[in-house]
N, CA and C of each residue as an Amber inpcrd file, in Angstrom:
protein
   657
-104.8420000 250.8460000 213.1560000-105.7740000 250.9820000 214.2710000
-106.8040000 252.0550000 213.9400000-108.0800000 251.6750000 213.9800000
-109.1390000 252.6100000 213.6080000-109.3330000 253.6710000 214.6830000
-109.7320000 254.8400000 214.2490000-110.0570000 255.8870000 215.2010000
-111.2750000 255.4910000 216.0180000-111.3930000 256.0890000 217.1710000
-112.4780000 255.8180000 218.0960000-113.0920000 257.1480000 218.4810000
-114.3510000 257.1550000 218.8500000-114.9590000 258.3990000 219.3170000
-114.5960000 258.6320000 220.7820000-114.2090000 259.8520000 221.0830000
-113.8080000 260.2040000 222.4410000-114.8830000 261.0940000 223.0630000
-115.3270000 260.6800000 224.2500000-116.3760000 261.4070000 224.9750000
-115.8220000 261.8490000 226.3270000-115.1340000 262.9860000 226.3800000
-114.5830000 263.4370000 227.6630000-115.6900000 263.6530000 228.6960000
-115.4140000 263.2060000 229.9210000-116.3820000 263.3650000 231.0070000
-116.2970000 264.7670000 231.5820000-117.3750000 265.5110000 231.4630000
-117.4000000 266.8960000 231.9380000-117.2660000 266.9530000 233.4560000
-117.4550000 265.8160000 234.1250000-117.2980000 265.7500000 235.5710000
-115.8660000 266.0830000 235.9910000-114.9070000 265.8810000 235.0910000
-113.5090000 266.1610000 235.3970000-113.1020000 267.5960000 235.0880000
-114.0320000 268.3670000 234.5490000-113.7500000 269.7650000 234.2240000
-113.9320000 270.6470000 235.4580000-113.5820000 271.9130000 235.3150000
-113.7550000 272.8960000 236.3760000-115.2230000 273.3130000 236.4250000
-115.9230000 272.9970000 237.5050000-117.3480000 273.3010000 237.6000000
-117.6240000 274.8030000 237.5640000-116.6210000 275.5990000 237.8720000
-116.8030000 277.0520000 237.8540000-116.7100000 277.6150000 236.4410000
-116.3220000 276.7670000 235.4900000-116.1490000 277.2430000 234.1130000
-116.6380000 276.1870000 233.1250000-117.8410000 275.6730000 233.3610000
-118.3580000 274.5920000 232.5260000-118.6120000 275.0340000 231.0890000
-119.1020000 276.2610000 230.9150000-119.3470000 276.7540000 229.5610000
-118.0630000 276.7880000 228.7570000-117.0140000 277.2960000 229.3660000
-115.7140000 277.3440000 228.6920000-115.1870000 275.9420000 228.4360000
-115.3780000 275.0530000 229.4130000-114.8730000 273.6830000 229.2770000
-115.5010000 272.9760000 228.0910000-116.8100000 273.0990000 227.9370000
-117.4780000 272.3860000 226.8520000-117.1430000 273.0090000 225.4980000
-116.9180000 274.3110000 225.4730000-116.4790000 274.9500000 224.2250000
-115.0630000 274.5050000 223.8660000-114.2270000 274.3160000 224.8840000
-112.8740000 273.8140000 224.6330000-112.9020000 272.4210000 224.0250000
-113.8640000 271.6060000 224.4390000-113.9400000 270.2520000 223.8890000
-114.1460000 270.2710000 222.3850000-114.8880000 271.2380000 221.8980000
-115.0540000 271.3800000 220.4480000-113.7150000 271.7240000 219.8000000
-112.9780000 272.6640000 220.4120000-111.6700000 273.0620000 219.8750000
-110.6840000 271.9020000 219.8990000-110.8220000 271.0480000 220.9080000
-109.8890000 269.9280000 221.0640000-110.2760000 268.7110000 220.2260000
-111.3400000 268.8330000 219.4360000-111.8080000 267.7560000 218.5480000
-112.3630000 266.5400000 219.2860000-112.9970000 266.7880000 220.4210000
-113.7610000 265.7140000 221.0690000-114.9750000 265.4080000 220.2000000
-115.4930000 264.1920000 220.3430000-116.6520000 263.7780000 219.5520000
-117.9570000 263.9760000 220.3210000-117.9540000 263.5740000 221.5780000
-119.1330000 263.6600000 222.4250000-118.7470000 264.3700000 223.7230000
-119.7550000 264.7460000 224.4940000-119.5650000 265.2110000 225.8740000
-120.2890000 264.2280000 226.7740000-119.5570000 263.6360000 227.7100000
-120.1430000 262.6470000 228.6130000-120.5430000 263.3240000 229.9140000
-121.7940000 263.1230000 230.3220000-122.3390000 263.7610000 231.5210000
-122.7380000 262.6910000 232.5300000-122.0240000 262.6240000 233.6400000
-122.3090000 261.6420000 234.6780000-123.2730000 262.2210000 235.7000000
-124.4650000 261.6660000 235.7540000-125.5020000 262.1350000 236.6750000
-125.6300000 261.1220000 237.8150000-125.3520000 261.5670000 239.0300000
-125.3850000 260.6830000 240.2100000-126.3190000 261.2510000 241.2660000
-127.0500000 260.3360000 241.9260000-128.0850000 260.7850000 242.8560000
-127.7610000 260.5730000 244.3360000-126.5870000 260.0210000 244.6470000
-126.2340000 259.7770000 246.0370000-126.9320000 258.5670000 246.6330000
-127.7210000 257.8720000 245.8280000-128.4330000 256.6810000 246.2910000
-128.0020000 255.4500000 245.5080000-128.0800000 255.5170000 244.1800000
-127.6120000 254.3850000 243.3820000-126.0920000 254.2710000 243.4620000
-125.4250000 255.4060000 243.5320000-123.9770000 255.4620000 243.7460000
-123.7000000 256.4490000 244.8780000-122.5620000 256.2980000 245.5760000
-122.2900000 257.1380000 246.7420000-121.6820000 258.4970000 246.3970000
-122.3580000 259.2310000 245.5360000-121.8870000 260.5650000 245.1830000
-123.0580000 261.3150000 244.5490000-122.9840000 262.6340000 244.5460000
-124.0020000 263.4760000 243.9360000-123.3050000 264.4230000 242.9680000
-123.8330000 264.5500000 241.7560000-123.2080000 265.4580000 240.7940000
-124.1980000 266.5330000 240.3690000-124.8000000 266.3900000 239.1950000
-125.6850000 267.4390000 238.6910000-126.8790000 266.8210000 237.9740000
-127.8480000 267.6720000 237.6110000-129.0590000 267.1770000 236.9800000
-129.4160000 267.8930000 235.7030000-130.6960000 268.0170000 235.4430000
-131.1780000 268.5710000 234.1840000-130.6930000 269.9960000 233.9110000
-130.6640000 270.8960000 234.9040000-130.2140000 272.2580000 234.6210000
-128.7950000 272.3280000 234.0630000-127.9110000 271.4450000 234.5530000
-126.5450000 271.4410000 234.0300000-126.5300000 270.9580000 232.5810000
-127.2860000 269.9200000 232.2830000-127.3520000 269.4280000 230.9030000
-127.9080000 270.5120000 229.9860000-128.9240000 271.2010000 230.4640000
-129.5080000 272.2960000 229.6880000-128.4920000 273.3990000 229.4350000
-127.6910000 273.7290000 230.4460000-126.6700000 274.7630000 230.2960000
-125.5800000 274.3220000 229.3190000-125.1950000 273.0530000 229.3820000
-124.2040000 272.5440000 228.4360000-124.7500000 272.6120000 227.0100000
-126.0210000 272.2470000 226.8540000-126.6420000 272.2640000 225.5240000
-126.6080000 273.6680000 224.9220000-126.7830000 274.6760000 225.7510000
-126.7560000 276.0520000 225.2530000-125.3660000 276.4560000 224.7850000
-124.3440000 275.7590000 225.2620000-122.9730000 276.1640000 224.9810000
-122.2410000 275.2770000 223.9930000-122.9090000 274.2460000 223.4750000
-122.2220000 273.3700000 222.5280000-123.2090000 272.6750000 221.5980000
-122.7010000 272.3440000 220.4200000-123.4820000 271.5340000 219.4820000
-123.0090000 270.0870000 219.4990000-122.0300000 269.7700000 220.3580000
-121.5430000 268.3980000 220.4490000-122.6370000 267.4650000 220.9660000
-122.5120000 266.2120000 220.6280000-123.4240000 265.1560000 221.0560000
-123.3280000 264.9980000 222.5740000-124.4550000 265.1150000 223.2690000
-124.4700000 264.9910000 224.7280000-124.8650000 263.5700000 225.1350000
-123.9220000 262.9020000 225.7550000-124.0180000 261.5140000 226.1960000
-124.2780000 261.5430000 227.7110000-125.5390000 261.3220000 228.1130000
-125.9280000 261.4760000 229.5160000-126.0880000 260.1060000 230.1760000
-125.2480000 259.8660000 231.1680000-125.2030000 258.5840000 231.8790000
-125.8820000 258.7580000 233.2410000-127.0330000 258.1160000 233.3990000
-127.8040000 258.2390000 234.6330000-127.4290000 257.1320000 235.6150000
-126.8070000 257.5340000 236.7040000-126.5060000 256.6190000 237.8100000
-127.4700000 256.9650000 238.9340000-128.7460000 256.6900000 238.6760000
-129.7930000 257.0920000 239.6050000-130.8320000 255.9790000 239.7510000
-131.5160000 255.9880000 240.8870000-132.5980000 255.0390000 241.1290000
-133.8450000 255.4920000 240.3700000-134.5210000 254.5320000 239.7790000
-135.7320000 254.7880000 238.9910000-135.5120000 255.8820000 237.9250000
-134.6130000 255.6290000 236.9940000-134.3220000 256.6340000 235.9580000
-135.5330000 257.0050000 235.1230000-136.5240000 256.1100000 235.0730000
-137.7230000 256.3930000 234.2900000-138.4470000 257.6530000 234.7560000
-138.1940000 258.0750000 235.9770000-138.8280000 259.3000000 236.4870000
-138.3120000 260.5580000 235.7920000-137.1150000 260.4580000 235.2130000
-136.4530000 261.6690000 234.7330000-135.9920000 261.6400000 233.2820000
-136.0270000 260.4780000 232.6290000-135.3990000 260.3800000 231.3060000
-135.9790000 261.3800000 230.3070000-137.2900000 261.5620000 230.3160000
-137.8810000 262.4950000 229.3550000-137.4060000 263.9200000 229.6090000
-137.2170000 264.2760000 230.8660000-136.7520000 265.6230000 231.2030000
-135.2950000 265.8220000 230.7950000-134.4910000 264.7700000 230.8680000
-133.1040000 264.8930000 230.4120000-133.0480000 265.0570000 228.8950000
-133.9140000 264.3540000 228.1850000-133.9530000 264.5210000 226.7300000
-134.3980000 265.9440000 226.3910000-135.4050000 266.4250000 227.0770000
-135.8810000 267.7930000 226.8430000-134.7850000 268.8090000 227.1530000
-133.9340000 268.5060000 228.1380000-132.8410000 269.4060000 228.5120000
-131.7410000 269.4440000 227.4580000-131.7120000 268.4140000 226.5870000
-130.7240000 268.4320000 225.5130000-129.9260000 267.1700000 225.3060000
-130.2050000 266.1180000 226.0710000-129.4660000 264.8650000 225.9090000
-129.7380000 264.2440000 224.5380000-128.6790000 263.8240000 223.8690000
-128.8120000 263.1030000 222.5950000-128.8650000 261.6000000 222.8200000
-128.2280000 261.1570000 223.8900000-128.1970000 259.7480000 224.2870000
-128.3840000 259.6970000 225.7950000-129.2490000 258.8090000 226.2470000
-129.4290000 258.5850000 227.6820000-129.1480000 257.1150000 227.9670000
-128.2030000 256.8720000 228.8610000-127.9060000 255.5070000 229.2870000
-128.2320000 255.3730000 230.7650000-128.5880000 254.1590000 231.1640000
-128.9490000 253.9060000 232.5590000-128.6050000 252.4640000 232.9080000
-128.5980000 252.1790000 234.1960000-128.3120000 250.8360000 234.6860000
-129.6400000 250.0830000 234.8150000-129.8240000 249.0000000 234.0750000
-131.1370000 248.3310000 234.0590000-131.6150000 247.8890000 235.4280000
-130.6770000 247.5280000 236.3130000-131.0860000 247.0770000 237.6440000
-131.6490000 248.2030000 238.5030000-131.4210000 249.4550000 238.0770000
-131.9340000 250.6060000 238.8240000-133.3610000 250.9620000 238.4330000
-133.8380000 250.3480000 237.3770000-135.1710000 250.6810000 236.8440000
-136.1930000 249.6180000 237.2110000-137.4310000 250.0350000 237.4410000
-138.5020000 249.0810000 237.6980000-138.8780000 248.3140000 236.4360000
-138.6800000 248.9370000 235.2740000-138.9890000 248.2940000 233.9940000
-138.0250000 248.8490000 232.9520000-136.9040000 248.1640000 232.7730000
-135.8590000 248.6620000 231.8840000-136.3310000 248.7790000 230.4420000
-137.1600000 247.8330000 229.9870000-137.6510000 247.8980000 228.6100000
-138.5210000 249.1340000 228.4040000-139.3720000 249.4150000 229.3640000
-140.2280000 250.6000000 229.2630000-139.3930000 251.8730000 229.3050000
-138.3230000 251.8710000 230.0960000-137.4550000 253.0440000 230.1800000
-136.7600000 253.3080000 228.8510000-136.3080000 252.2380000 228.1990000
-135.6940000 252.3720000 226.8730000-136.6850000 252.9990000 225.8980000
-137.9060000 252.5320000 225.9270000-138.9200000 253.0690000 225.0240000
-139.2450000 254.5250000 225.3400000-139.2470000 254.8810000 226.6180000
-139.4930000 256.2700000 227.0050000-138.4300000 257.1940000 226.4250000
-137.1640000 256.7540000 226.5100000-136.0560000 257.5620000 225.9900000
-136.2150000 257.7570000 224.4810000-136.4890000 256.6730000 223.7840000
-136.6150000 256.7530000 222.3310000-137.8210000 257.5790000 221.9160000
-138.9250000 257.4090000 222.6290000-140.1240000 258.1730000 222.2950000
-139.9210000 259.6620000 222.5200000-139.0390000 259.9940000 223.4530000
-138.7460000 261.4010000 223.7360000-137.8300000 262.0090000 222.6760000
-137.2150000 261.1460000 221.8470000-136.4100000 261.6420000 220.7390000
-134.9230000 261.4640000 220.8600000-134.4640000 260.6640000 221.8320000
-133.0230000 260.4470000 222.0110000-132.6660000 258.9850000 221.7560000
-131.3870000 258.7210000 221.6440000-130.9070000 257.3490000 221.5780000
-130.8510000 256.7940000 222.9990000-130.9570000 255.4650000 223.1160000
-131.0210000 254.8310000 224.4260000-129.9390000 253.7680000 224.5730000
-129.4220000 253.6450000 225.7930000-128.4230000 252.6280000 226.0540000
-128.4930000 252.1330000 227.4820000-127.8850000 250.9690000 227.7100000
-127.7930000 250.4290000 229.0610000-126.3340000 250.3790000 229.4830000
-126.1200000 250.3130000 230.8000000-124.7770000 250.3340000 231.3760000
-124.5820000 249.1010000 232.2440000-123.4190000 248.4710000 232.0960000
-123.0870000 247.2850000 232.8860000-121.9170000 247.5890000 233.8150000
-122.1240000 247.4270000 235.1080000-121.0440000 247.5970000 236.0730000
-119.9990000 246.4940000 235.8910000-118.8020000 246.6650000 236.4690000
-117.7250000 245.6750000 236.2630000-118.1000000 244.2530000 236.6600000
-118.9740000 244.0900000 237.6500000-119.3420000 242.7570000 238.1060000
-120.6020000 242.2130000 237.4330000-121.1120000 242.9310000 236.4320000
-122.2970000 242.4740000 235.6910000-121.8350000 241.8720000 234.3650000
-122.1360000 240.6120000 234.1070000-121.6760000 239.9800000 232.8560000
-122.3760000 240.5450000 231.6270000-121.7130000 240.4170000 230.5030000
-122.2810000 240.9130000 229.2470000-123.5620000 240.1830000 228.8760000
-123.7350000 238.9810000 229.3970000-124.9380000 238.2200000 229.0860000
-126.2080000 238.9610000 229.5070000-126.0930000 239.8500000 230.4870000
-127.2410000 240.6420000 230.9280000-127.7580000 241.5240000 229.7920000
-126.8430000 241.9170000 228.8910000-127.2210000 242.8130000 227.7950000
-127.9580000 242.1000000 226.6750000-127.8930000 240.7660000 226.6490000
-128.4490000 240.0190000 225.5110000-129.9210000 240.3200000 225.2680000
-130.7120000 240.3960000 226.3360000-132.1520000 240.6070000 226.1550000
-132.4950000 242.0280000 225.7250000-131.5210000 242.9390000 225.8600000
-131.7530000 244.3300000 225.4760000-131.1430000 244.6950000 224.1250000
-130.3010000 243.8190000 223.5890000-129.4190000 244.1950000 222.4940000
-130.1680000 244.6520000 221.2470000-131.3730000 244.1600000 221.0310000
-132.1400000 244.5700000 219.8510000-132.9960000 245.8060000 220.1210000
-132.9370000 246.3220000 221.3280000-133.7440000 247.4790000 221.7000000
-132.9230000 248.7590000 221.8680000-131.6140000 248.6160000 222.0880000
-130.7830000 249.7680000 222.4270000-129.8850000 250.1900000 221.2660000
-129.3630000 251.3950000 221.3920000-128.4060000 251.9280000 220.4160000
-126.9720000 251.7480000 220.8750000-126.7910000 251.4850000 222.1750000
-125.4430000 251.4380000 222.7400000-125.4630000 250.6430000 224.0350000
-124.3610000 249.9470000 224.2850000-124.1310000 249.3090000 225.5830000
-122.8180000 249.8650000 226.1320000-122.8780000 250.3610000 227.3660000
-121.6720000 250.9150000 227.9820000-121.1740000 249.9970000 229.0930000
-119.8960000 249.7110000 229.0510000-119.2320000 248.9510000 230.1010000
-118.5620000 249.9200000 231.0690000-118.7010000 249.6650000 232.3530000
-117.9820000 250.4530000 233.3440000-116.6290000 249.7970000 233.6000000
-115.5700000 250.6060000 233.4850000-114.2210000 250.1090000 233.7540000
-113.8480000 250.2140000 235.2150000-114.7090000 250.8700000 235.9920000
-114.5610000 251.0120000 237.4450000-115.9680000 250.9180000 238.0350000
-116.0450000 250.7860000 239.3510000-117.3540000 250.8620000 239.9880000
-117.7400000 252.3250000 240.0920000-118.9270000 252.6740000 239.6080000
-119.2840000 254.0890000 239.4770000-119.4310000 254.8020000 240.8150000
-119.1920000 256.1090000 240.7540000-119.3570000 256.9520000 241.9260000
-118.3440000 258.0730000 241.9900000-117.1050000 257.7700000 241.6010000
-116.0450000 258.7750000 241.6940000-115.1010000 258.6700000 240.4970000
-114.6250000 259.8150000 240.0230000-113.6590000 259.8380000 238.9300000
-112.2630000 259.5330000 239.4260000-111.3680000 259.2590000 238.4790000
-109.9590000 259.0690000 238.8170000-109.5920000 257.6870000 239.3250000
-110.5400000 256.7250000 239.2730000-110.2340000 255.3790000 239.7430000
-109.3990000 254.6170000 238.7070000-108.7000000 253.5720000 239.1880000
-107.9080000 252.7450000 238.2920000-108.8020000 251.7250000 237.5810000
-108.4990000 251.5070000 236.3140000-109.2390000 250.5620000 235.4800000
-109.1390000 249.1480000 236.0450000-110.2520000 248.4320000 236.0310000
-110.2920000 247.0320000 236.4690000-109.9270000 246.1560000 235.2800000
-108.7640000 245.4930000 235.2910000-108.2630000 244.7870000 234.1000000
-109.2200000 243.7570000 233.5210000-110.0020000 243.1000000 234.3740000
-110.9000000 242.0550000 233.8960000-111.9600000 242.5840000 232.9320000
-112.1960000 243.8810000 232.9640000-113.2130000 244.4600000 232.0840000
-112.7580000 244.4520000 230.6280000-111.4460000 244.4050000 230.4040000
-110.9260000 244.4540000 229.0400000-111.5090000 243.3270000 228.1870000
-111.5850000 242.1330000 228.7450000-112.1180000 240.9960000 227.9870000
-113.5970000 241.1950000 227.6770000-114.3050000 241.9360000 228.5290000
-115.7310000 242.1700000 228.2950000-115.9640000 242.9720000 227.0170000
-114.9740000 243.7930000 226.6300000-115.1100000 244.5380000 225.3720000
-115.2310000 243.5610000 224.2090000-114.3650000 242.5580000 224.1940000
-114.3990000 241.5570000 223.1180000-115.7050000 240.7820000 223.1350000
-116.1760000 240.4240000 224.3220000-117.4290000 239.6750000 224.4440000
-118.5930000 240.5220000 223.9370000-118.6060000 241.7800000 224.3250000
-119.6770000 242.6730000 223.8940000-119.6500000 242.8830000 222.3890000
-118.4660000 243.0680000 221.8230000-118.3670000 243.2840000 220.3790000
-118.8390000 242.0530000 219.6060000-118.5700000 240.8590000 220.1170000
-119.0540000 239.6410000 219.4660000-120.5840000 239.5990000 219.5180000
-121.1390000 240.0700000 220.6170000-122.5900000 240.0750000 220.7890000
-123.2720000 241.0680000 219.8530000-122.6000000 242.1800000 219.5790000
-123.2020000 243.2280000 218.7450000-122.8150000 243.1020000 217.2760000
-122.0680000 242.0760000 216.9270000-121.6340000 241.8930000 215.5450000
-122.8430000 241.8310000 214.6080000-122.8330000 242.6900000 213.5930000
-123.9220000 242.7330000 212.6330000-125.1160000 243.5510000 213.0800000
-125.0140000 244.1280000 214.2650000-126.1040000 244.9620000 214.7780000
-125.6260000 246.4100000 214.8660000-126.5410000 247.3200000 214.7560000
-126.2040000 248.7470000 214.8080000-126.2070000 249.2220000 216.2650000
-125.3010000 248.6280000 217.0480000-125.2020000 248.9240000 218.4790000
-123.7530000 249.2510000 218.8070000-123.5260000 250.4150000 219.3950000
-122.1760000 250.8320000 219.7400000-121.7520000 250.2710000 221.0900000
-120.4470000 250.0650000 221.2390000-119.8580000 249.6430000 222.5090000
-119.0670000 250.8150000 223.0880000-119.4000000 251.1860000 224.3040000
-118.7550000 252.3190000 224.9780000-118.1430000 251.8290000 226.2770000
-117.0790000 252.5010000 226.7340000-116.4860000 252.1800000 228.0290000
-116.2240000 253.4580000 228.7970000-116.5470000 253.4160000 230.0840000
-116.4000000 254.5720000 230.9660000-115.6610000 254.1460000 232.2250000
-114.5480000 254.8410000 232.5130000-113.8670000 254.6070000 233.7770000
-112.4760000 254.0250000 233.6530000-111.4960000 254.7550000 234.1470000
-110.1320000 254.2520000 234.2040000-109.3630000 254.2990000 232.9070000
-109.8580000 255.0460000 231.9340000-109.1850000 255.1280000 230.6330000
-107.9090000 255.9650000 230.7520000-106.8210000 255.4500000 230.2100000
-105.5400000 256.1650000 230.1700000-104.9400000 256.0300000 228.7790000
-103.9200000 256.8290000 228.5150000-103.2210000 256.6970000 227.2300000
-102.5970000 255.3130000 227.0890000-102.2440000 254.7080000 228.2260000
-101.5720000 253.4120000 228.1900000-102.5300000 252.2650000 227.8650000
-103.7560000 252.2950000 228.3880000-104.6540000 251.1630000 228.1280000
-105.6140000 251.3970000 226.9650000-105.7010000 252.6290000 226.4910000
-106.6200000 252.9330000 225.3920000-106.3390000 252.1320000 224.1140000
-105.0780000 251.9640000 223.6940000-104.8480000 251.2170000 222.4470000
-105.4150000 249.7970000 222.4710000-105.3360000 249.1370000 223.6170000
-105.8840000 247.7820000 223.7130000-107.3990000 247.8030000 223.5980000
-108.0220000 248.8280000 224.1470000-109.4730000 248.9640000 224.0310000
-109.8850000 249.1480000 222.5740000-109.1380000 249.9580000 221.8610000
-109.4160000 250.1790000 220.4450000-109.1950000 248.8890000 219.6590000
-108.1310000 248.1840000 219.9760000-107.8220000 246.9270000 219.2810000
-108.9630000 245.9200000 219.4420000-109.6200000 245.9590000 220.5660000
-110.7180000 245.0360000 220.8320000-112.0400000 245.5030000 220.2110000
-112.0140000 246.6810000 219.5790000-113.1790000 247.1110000 218.8190000
-114.0770000 248.1280000 219.4880000-113.6400000 248.6990000 220.6080000
-114.4640000 249.6900000 221.2980000-114.8020000 250.8460000 220.3530000
-116.0380000 251.3350000 220.4420000-116.4910000 252.4100000 219.5600000
-116.4010000 253.7900000 220.2030000-116.7130000 253.8650000 221.4980000
-116.7420000 255.1470000 222.2000000-115.9990000 255.0050000 223.5250000
-115.0940000 255.9130000 223.7750000-114.2830000 255.8830000 224.9820000
-114.5260000 257.1380000 225.8110000-114.9410000 256.9450000 227.0540000
-115.1180000 258.0660000 227.9770000-113.7910000 258.3020000 228.6930000
-113.3200000 259.5230000 228.6420000-112.0550000 259.8680000 229.2940000
-112.2480000 261.1450000 230.0950000-111.9180000 261.0870000 231.3710000
-112.0550000 262.2560000 232.2230000-110.7250000 262.9270000 232.4740000
-110.0110000 262.4190000 233.4640000-108.7090000 263.0000000 233.8050000
-107.7140000 262.8850000 232.6600000-107.8430000 261.8260000 231.8530000
-106.9150000 261.6360000 230.7390000-106.9540000 262.8050000 229.7660000
-108.0770000 263.5190000 229.7460000-108.2080000 264.7000000 228.8850000
-108.0410000 265.9820000 229.6970000-108.8900000 266.1700000 230.6980000
-108.9360000 267.4590000 231.3910000-107.7060000 267.7290000 232.2610000
-107.0100000 266.6850000 232.6990000-105.8150000 266.8890000 233.5040000
-104.5350000 266.8310000 232.6600000-104.6860000 266.6280000 231.3690000
-103.5130000 266.5370000 230.4890000-102.8860000 267.9130000 230.2800000
-101.5820000 267.9360000 230.0690000-100.8970000 269.1990000 229.7990000
-101.3290000 269.7750000 228.4600000-101.7090000 268.9120000 227.5400000
-102.1920000 269.3200000 226.2240000-103.4330000 268.4900000 225.8970000
-104.6360000 268.9400000 226.3240000-105.8450000 268.1360000 226.1400000
-106.1510000 267.7810000 224.6870000-105.8940000 268.7020000 223.7670000
-106.1640000 268.4200000 222.3560000-105.2980000 267.2640000 221.8690000
-104.0360000 267.2780000 222.2670000-103.1550000 266.1800000 221.8640000
-103.5510000 264.8880000 222.5790000-104.0030000 264.9930000 223.8230000
-104.4460000 263.7970000 224.5450000-105.5880000 263.1210000 223.8020000
-106.5390000 263.9040000 223.3210000-107.6590000 263.3360000 222.5560000
-107.1510000 262.6980000 221.2710000-106.2390000 263.3660000 220.5970000
-105.6650000 262.8150000 219.3720000-104.9470000 261.4990000 219.6650000
-104.2110000 261.4450000 220.7740000-103.4830000 260.2270000 221.1430000
-104.4450000 259.0890000 221.4670000-105.5130000 259.3890000 222.1970000
-106.4970000 258.3660000 222.5280000-107.1260000 257.7930000 221.2630000
-107.4020000 258.6610000 220.2950000-108.0220000 258.2000000 219.0490000
-107.0820000 257.3340000 218.2170000-105.8150000 257.6850000 218.2300000
-104.8840000 257.0480000 217.3040000-103.9820000 255.9950000 217.9360000
-104.1260000 255.7820000 219.2550000-103.3600000 254.7310000 219.9060000
-101.9490000 255.1010000 220.2900000-101.6560000 256.3880000 220.3610000
-100.3450000 256.8450000 220.8230000-100.3550000 256.8480000 222.3420000
 -99.3530000 256.2500000 222.9660000 -99.3980000 256.0070000 224.4040000
 -98.7390000 257.0960000 225.2650000 -98.2600000 258.1550000 224.6420000
 -97.6790000 259.2380000 225.4370000 -97.8710000 260.5540000 224.7000000
 -97.9520000 261.6400000 225.5000000 -98.0990000 262.9600000 224.9150000
 -96.7870000 263.4330000 224.2960000
């Protein structure tokens, strides 16, 4: 079983100690830092914006994976890249012009990706597949951490990987990841796995990351 990149969601960390949390991710051998940005309109929750991304950037050299769950992301993508985002992903249905938004992200100097909610078929990604660096599947409906994985999404990993075969496009999944279901995700070819509680709530976060990468189902 091949290793996978692990992108712990900083949303599951202690907000009072974000600098320490992101530095710990380096010690724990995380690959990326996943930043969930919510506006209270596209999803029913509010998290953080550019200042938090900027603060994280000052405290880590890890790859910052910024997921925008906001209406009209084109208004802010350049500012998120300037704040330190290495990758910006967004939901195409939230944008007035998803193709233009992808180009804005790339022109600003970051990698670009789109996100598909659990009820959005992979076929939606087909028209974007030659324009993006990554497609992210949501394993839950976005808005809150700690939700249970929707089993039907597992098959979408295989469909997405078939679609990206021979292309330099990564497949990522966010939501509901556990030590128990991670091995199946890896088996299906997932490239990047977002894990929140599975890492930050673990008794041994470093070992949790190692287990997620290697397909071990218990700490």
